[in-house]
C-alpha positions as CSV (number, residue, x, y, z in Angstrom):
1,M,1.0,12.7,-32.8
2,E,0.0,15.7,-30.4
3,I,0.9,15.9,-26.5
4,V,-0.6,18.3,-24.3
5,I,1.5,21.0,-22.6
6,D,1.5,22.7,-19.5
7,T,2.7,25.8,-18.2
8,S,5.2,24.5,-15.8
9,V,6.8,22.6,-18.0
10,I,7.1,25.5,-20.9
11,I,8.3,27.6,-17.5
12,A,11.1,24.8,-16.6
13,V,12.5,24.5,-20.3
14,I,12.6,28.7,-20.4
15,A,13.9,28.5,-16.8
16,N,16.7,25.9,-18.1
17,E,16.1,24.0,-15.2
18,P,17.7,20.7,-14.7
19,N,14.6,18.5,-15.7
20,K,15.2,20.6,-19.4
21,A,17.4,18.0,-21.5
22,A,14.3,15.5,-20.3
23,L,11.1,17.3,-21.0
24,I,12.5,17.9,-24.2
25,E,13.3,14.3,-25.3
26,A,9.8,13.1,-23.6
27,T,8.6,15.8,-26.3
28,R,10.7,14.4,-29.1
29,G,8.5,13.4,-32.1
30,F,5.1,14.8,-30.8
31,D,3.4,18.3,-31.8
32,L,3.2,20.1,-29.0
33,I,-0.5,21.3,-28.0
34,A,-2.4,23.3,-25.4
35,P,-5.8,25.5,-24.2
36,P,-5.4,28.9,-25.0
37,S,-4.7,29.5,-21.3
38,V,-1.5,28.4,-21.7
39,H,-0.5,31.6,-23.8
40,W,-1.6,34.1,-20.5
41,E,-0.6,31.7,-17.8
42,I,3.1,32.1,-19.0
43,S,3.2,36.0,-18.9
44,N,1.5,35.5,-15.9
45,A,3.9,33.5,-14.5
46,F,7.0,35.6,-15.3
47,S,5.1,38.5,-13.9
48,A,5.2,36.6,-10.3
49,M,8.5,36.2,-10.6
50,L,9.1,39.5,-11.6
51,K,6.5,40.4,-8.7
52,R,8.5,38.3,-6.4
53,K,12.1,40.7,-7.6
54,A,13.2,36.8,-8.9
55,I,14.1,37.9,-12.7
56,T,14.4,41.3,-14.0
57,L,11.7,42.6,-16.6
58,A,14.5,42.2,-19.2
59,Q,14.9,38.7,-18.6
60,A,11.5,38.5,-18.2
61,L,10.7,39.6,-22.3
62,Q,14.1,37.7,-23.6
63,A,11.9,34.6,-21.9
64,I,8.5,35.9,-23.2
65,D,10.6,35.8,-27.2
66,V,11.9,32.6,-26.3
67,Y,8.4,31.4,-25.5
68,H,7.5,32.3,-28.9
69,H,10.0,30.1,-30.5
70,I,8.6,27.2,-29.2
71,P,6.3,25.2,-31.8
72,L,2.9,25.3,-29.5
73,R,-0.1,25.1,-31.3
74,L,-2.5,26.4,-28.9
75,V,-6.2,24.7,-29.4
76,E,-9.7,25.6,-28.9
77,V,-11.6,23.5,-25.3
78,E,-15.1,23.5,-24.9
79,L,-15.8,26.2,-21.6
80,A,-18.7,24.3,-20.1
81,D,-16.9,20.3,-20.4
82,S,-14.1,22.5,-18.8
83,L,-16.2,23.9,-15.9
84,Q,-18.0,20.5,-15.4
85,L,-14.3,19.0,-15.0
86,A,-13.4,21.9,-12.8
87,A,-16.9,21.2,-10.5
88,D,-16.7,17.6,-10.7
89,L,-12.5,17.5,-9.9
90,N,-12.8,20.9,-7.4
91,I,-10.1,22.4,-9.2
92,Y,-9.7,25.6,-10.9
93,A,-10.7,26.4,-14.6
94,Y,-7.1,26.4,-16.1
95,D,-6.0,23.4,-14.9
96,A,-9.4,21.5,-16.0
97,Y,-8.5,23.1,-19.3
98,L,-5.7,21.2,-19.8
99,L,-7.8,17.8,-19.1
100,R,-10.1,18.7,-21.3
101,C,-7.7,19.4,-23.7
102,A,-6.0,16.1,-23.7
103,I,-9.8,14.3,-23.5
104,R,-10.6,16.2,-26.7
105,Y,-7.9,15.7,-28.8
106,K,-7.0,11.7,-27.0
107,A,-3.4,13.2,-26.2
108,P,-1.1,12.7,-23.3
109,L,-0.4,15.3,-20.8
110,L,3.3,16.4,-20.0
111,T,3.2,18.3,-16.7
112,L,5.5,18.7,-13.7
113,D,2.4,19.0,-11.2
114,K,1.9,16.4,-9.3
115,N,-1.9,17.0,-8.0
116,L,-2.8,17.6,-12.1
117,S,-1.2,14.5,-12.9
118,R,-3.0,12.6,-9.8
119,L,-5.9,14.5,-11.2
120,A,-5.4,13.7,-15.1
121,N,-4.9,9.5,-13.8
122,S,-8.7,9.4,-12.3
123,K,-10.0,10.3,-15.3
124,R,-7.7,8.3,-17.4
125,I,-5.8,10.5,-19.1
126,S,-2.7,9.3,-20.2
127,V,0.3,11.0,-17.8
128,V,3.9,11.9,-19.7
129,E,6.3,10.6,-17.1
130,V,9.9,12.5,-16.7
């Protein structure tokens, strides 16, 4: 069984946020999948932290190493269908890729983004609550 995981969850786990244990427990028994965009979103999130001087380059590189050890399978989504979702919901393509991934693979979505969760529910996508 698969679960779509977004960047917010991955960052929370890597950064040892207070909800880390609950997030890991929510994924137990699932294969983690995500659209390829998540791969670059991870690096972008760490570069934003660097820019704000919230972390050092050494910490960012260590976090990327941790990310590479997460058993995450990147799966393709249809760009045209994702763009249609983005237009319908007035969202960025990156969020639409996650929704399209959940639809295509008939998998629940695990996100910490409340707006994305609300939009997923509006499209009858199962959202894992943590």
